[in-house]
C-alpha positions as CSV (number, residue, x, y, z in Angstrom):
1,X,-78.8,-32.4,7.6
2,X,-77.4,-35.9,8.5
3,X,-74.6,-36.4,11.1
4,X,-73.3,-39.5,12.8
5,X,-71.6,-39.1,16.3
6,X,-69.8,-41.5,18.6
7,X,-68.4,-41.3,22.1
8,X,-66.1,-43.8,24.0
9,X,-64.3,-41.3,26.3
10,X,-65.7,-42.9,29.6
11,X,-67.1,-46.2,30.6
12,X,-70.1,-45.4,28.5
13,X,-70.1,-46.3,24.8
14,X,-72.6,-44.6,22.4
15,X,-73.4,-43.7,18.9
16,X,-76.1,-41.3,17.6
17,X,-77.5,-40.4,14.3
18,X,-79.1,-37.0,13.5
19,X,-81.4,-36.9,10.5
20,X,-83.2,-33.6,9.8
21,X,-83.9,-32.9,13.5
22,X,-84.5,-36.5,14.6
23,X,-81.9,-38.2,16.8
24,X,-81.6,-41.9,17.4
25,X,-79.0,-43.4,19.7
26,X,-77.3,-46.6,20.8
27,X,-75.9,-46.4,24.3
28,X,-74.4,-48.9,26.7
29,X,-72.3,-48.9,29.9
30,X,-69.4,-51.2,28.8
31,X,-66.0,-50.6,30.4
32,X,-63.2,-52.0,28.2
33,X,-65.6,-53.2,25.5
34,X,-65.7,-50.1,23.4
35,X,-63.8,-51.5,20.5
36,X,-66.2,-54.5,20.3
37,X,-69.3,-52.3,20.4
38,X,-68.9,-49.0,18.6
39,X,-68.8,-50.3,15.0
40,X,-71.8,-52.5,15.7
41,X,-73.7,-49.5,17.1
42,X,-72.8,-47.4,14.0
43,X,-73.9,-50.2,11.7
44,X,-77.2,-50.7,13.6
45,X,-78.1,-47.0,13.4
46,X,-77.4,-46.7,9.7
47,X,-79.4,-49.9,9.0
48,X,-82.3,-48.8,11.1
49,X,-82.4,-45.5,9.2
50,X,-81.8,-47.2,5.8
51,X,-79.0,-44.8,5.1
52,X,-75.4,-45.3,3.9
53,X,-72.3,-43.6,5.4
54,X,-71.6,-41.8,2.2
55,X,-75.1,-40.1,2.4
56,X,-74.1,-38.2,5.6
57,X,-73.0,-34.6,5.7
58,X,-70.5,-35.0,8.5
59,X,-69.2,-37.2,11.4
60,X,-68.7,-36.1,15.0
61,X,-67.0,-37.6,18.1
62,X,-66.4,-37.0,21.7
63,X,-62.8,-35.7,21.5
64,X,-62.2,-35.7,25.3
65,X,-61.3,-35.0,27.9
66,X,-61.7,-38.5,29.3
67,X,-60.0,-41.9,29.4
68,X,-56.8,-41.8,27.3
69,X,-57.6,-45.1,25.7
70,X,-61.3,-44.3,25.2
71,X,-60.6,-41.0,23.5
72,X,-58.1,-42.6,21.2
73,X,-60.6,-45.3,20.2
74,X,-63.2,-42.7,19.2
75,X,-60.6,-40.6,17.4
76,X,-59.3,-43.6,15.4
77,X,-62.7,-44.9,14.5
78,X,-64.0,-41.5,13.3
79,X,-60.8,-40.7,11.4
80,X,-61.0,-44.1,9.6
81,X,-64.6,-43.5,8.7
82,X,-63.9,-40.0,7.6
83,X,-61.0,-41.0,5.4
84,X,-63.0,-43.8,3.8
85,X,-66.1,-41.7,3.1
86,X,-64.4,-38.3,2.5
87,X,-66.6,-36.7,5.1
88,X,-65.7,-33.7,7.4
89,X,-65.4,-34.2,11.1
90,X,-66.7,-32.3,14.1
91,X,-64.7,-32.8,17.4
92,X,-67.0,-32.1,20.4
93,X,-66.0,-31.8,24.0
94,X,-67.3,-34.5,26.3
95,X,-67.7,-32.0,29.1
96,X,-69.9,-29.9,26.9
97,X,-72.0,-33.0,26.1
98,X,-72.6,-33.6,29.8
99,X,-73.6,-30.0,30.4
100,X,-76.0,-30.2,27.5
101,X,-77.6,-33.3,28.9
102,X,-78.1,-31.5,32.3
103,X,-79.9,-28.7,30.5
104,X,-82.0,-31.0,28.3
105,X,-83.0,-33.2,31.2
106,X,-83.5,-30.6,33.9
107,X,-83.3,-27.1,32.3
108,X,-80.2,-26.1,34.3
109,X,-78.7,-23.1,32.6
110,X,-75.4,-23.1,34.5
111,X,-73.5,-26.4,34.8
112,X,-70.1,-27.4,36.1
113,X,-69.2,-30.6,34.2
114,X,-66.6,-32.7,35.8
115,X,-65.1,-36.1,34.9
116,X,-62.9,-38.1,37.2
117,X,-59.4,-37.9,35.8
118,X,-57.9,-40.3,38.4
119,X,-54.7,-39.5,40.3
120,X,-56.7,-37.3,42.6
121,X,-57.6,-34.9,39.7
122,X,-60.6,-34.1,37.6
123,X,-61.4,-32.7,34.2
124,X,-63.8,-29.8,34.6
125,X,-65.4,-26.8,33.0
126,X,-68.2,-24.3,33.5
127,X,-71.0,-24.0,30.9
128,X,-73.9,-21.6,30.5
129,X,-76.9,-21.7,28.2
130,X,-76.6,-19.8,25.0
131,X,-79.4,-18.0,23.1
132,X,-79.7,-21.0,20.8
133,X,-80.6,-23.5,23.6
134,X,-77.1,-25.0,23.6
135,X,-74.5,-24.9,26.3
136,X,-71.5,-22.6,25.9
137,X,-68.1,-22.8,27.5
138,X,-67.4,-20.2,30.2
139,X,-63.6,-19.9,30.6
140,X,-61.5,-22.9,29.8
141,X,-61.6,-26.7,30.3
142,X,-59.1,-27.7,33.0
143,X,-57.6,-30.6,34.9
144,X,-56.9,-30.1,38.6
145,X,-57.6,-31.3,42.0
146,X,-61.1,-30.7,43.3
147,X,-59.8,-28.1,45.8
148,X,-58.8,-25.8,42.8
149,X,-62.2,-25.8,41.1
150,X,-63.8,-22.4,40.7
151,X,-67.2,-21.4,39.4
152,X,-67.7,-18.7,36.8
153,X,-69.4,-16.6,39.4
154,X,-69.9,-13.6,37.1
155,X,-72.5,-15.6,35.3
156,X,-74.8,-16.9,38.1
157,X,-74.9,-17.7,41.7
158,X,-76.9,-20.9,41.2
159,X,-75.3,-23.9,39.5
160,X,-75.7,-27.6,39.0
161,X,-73.0,-30.2,38.9
162,X,-72.8,-33.2,36.5
163,X,-70.4,-35.9,35.8
164,X,-68.4,-38.7,37.6
165,X,-66.1,-36.4,39.5
166,X,-69.1,-35.3,41.6
167,X,-69.2,-38.8,43.0
168,X,-65.4,-39.4,43.3
169,X,-64.7,-36.0,44.9
170,X,-68.0,-35.1,46.4
171,X,-66.7,-34.0,49.8
172,X,-63.9,-31.8,48.4
173,X,-66.2,-30.2,45.9
174,X,-68.9,-29.5,48.4
175,X,-66.3,-27.9,50.7
176,X,-65.0,-25.6,47.9
177,X,-68.3,-24.7,46.3
178,X,-70.7,-24.8,49.2
179,X,-74.4,-23.8,48.6
180,X,-73.7,-22.4,45.1
181,X,-74.4,-25.8,43.6
182,X,-78.1,-26.6,44.0
183,X,-78.3,-29.9,42.2
184,X,-75.8,-32.7,41.4
185,X,-76.0,-35.5,38.9
186,X,-72.9,-37.7,39.6
187,X,-74.1,-40.5,37.3
188,X,-74.0,-38.4,34.1
189,X,-71.7,-39.6,31.4
190,X,-71.3,-38.2,27.9
191,X,-73.9,-39.3,25.4
192,X,-73.5,-39.3,21.6
193,X,-77.0,-37.9,21.3
194,X,-75.8,-34.7,23.1
195,X,-72.6,-34.7,21.1
196,X,-74.5,-34.8,17.8
197,X,-76.8,-32.0,18.9
198,X,-73.8,-29.7,19.6
199,X,-72.2,-30.9,16.3
200,X,-75.1,-29.8,14.2
201,X,-74.6,-26.2,15.5
202,X,-70.8,-26.4,14.9
203,X,-71.4,-27.7,11.4
204,X,-73.7,-24.8,10.6
205,X,-71.0,-22.4,11.9
206,X,-68.4,-24.0,9.6
207,X,-66.3,-25.6,12.3
208,X,-65.9,-29.0,10.6
209,X,-62.3,-30.1,9.9
210,X,-60.7,-32.7,7.7
211,X,-60.1,-36.2,9.1
212,X,-56.4,-35.5,9.6
213,X,-57.3,-32.5,11.9
214,X,-59.8,-34.4,14.0
215,X,-57.6,-34.7,17.1
216,X,-58.3,-35.7,20.7
217,X,-58.1,-33.4,23.7
218,X,-55.6,-34.4,26.4
219,X,-55.7,-31.7,29.1
220,X,-52.8,-33.2,31.0
221,X,-50.6,-32.8,27.9
222,X,-51.6,-29.2,27.7
223,X,-50.7,-28.6,31.3
224,X,-47.4,-30.3,30.9
225,X,-46.6,-28.1,27.8
226,X,-47.5,-24.9,29.7
227,X,-45.2,-25.9,32.6
228,X,-42.4,-26.7,30.3
229,X,-42.7,-23.4,28.5
230,X,-42.6,-21.6,31.8
């Protein structure tokens, strides 16, 4: 199986290539330079592996939540490549990618991923380890203030936290969650290497979509729609 993944949802920019179990990645912290870097990263990975885009099985991208502009960049790039190569696409949550990294690096089986959403809010979700060694969503991905964050306490009493919101809202989160969170990794940002690992499983489960259906996740839009319907 051969899958290319990209992510530009935060200040990090990355691309990763999965070829039959081996993952190679290009990663750089580069705020506001994603459009200059991402295509070069993709080209470098393909050249290093001596493979053409048309030889891949699918494409994947960090579909959000994250920076509105960053998520749109990844969506546009991956849709363009998918249309040009007639490849299916796998949208993968950036929060899931952060949780996966926390497990891969430290074997934490229960992770609250959280990205600073600005305006005194954060994107967050709880994840737990599945039988296949991949992190699974517990509940829903949400956007809220730190004071409204709740752990999926039915799963475990010992959690870890990962993502930029753990730095931006550390005092509020510590006040709400207390000693239930045993380890915190505030410098964690989504990596394309984690996205492609999750994408492989999604591809095997038949979750790939056509390029036109590869859409970003804007949690604030979802909240606005719910409020309007109420």
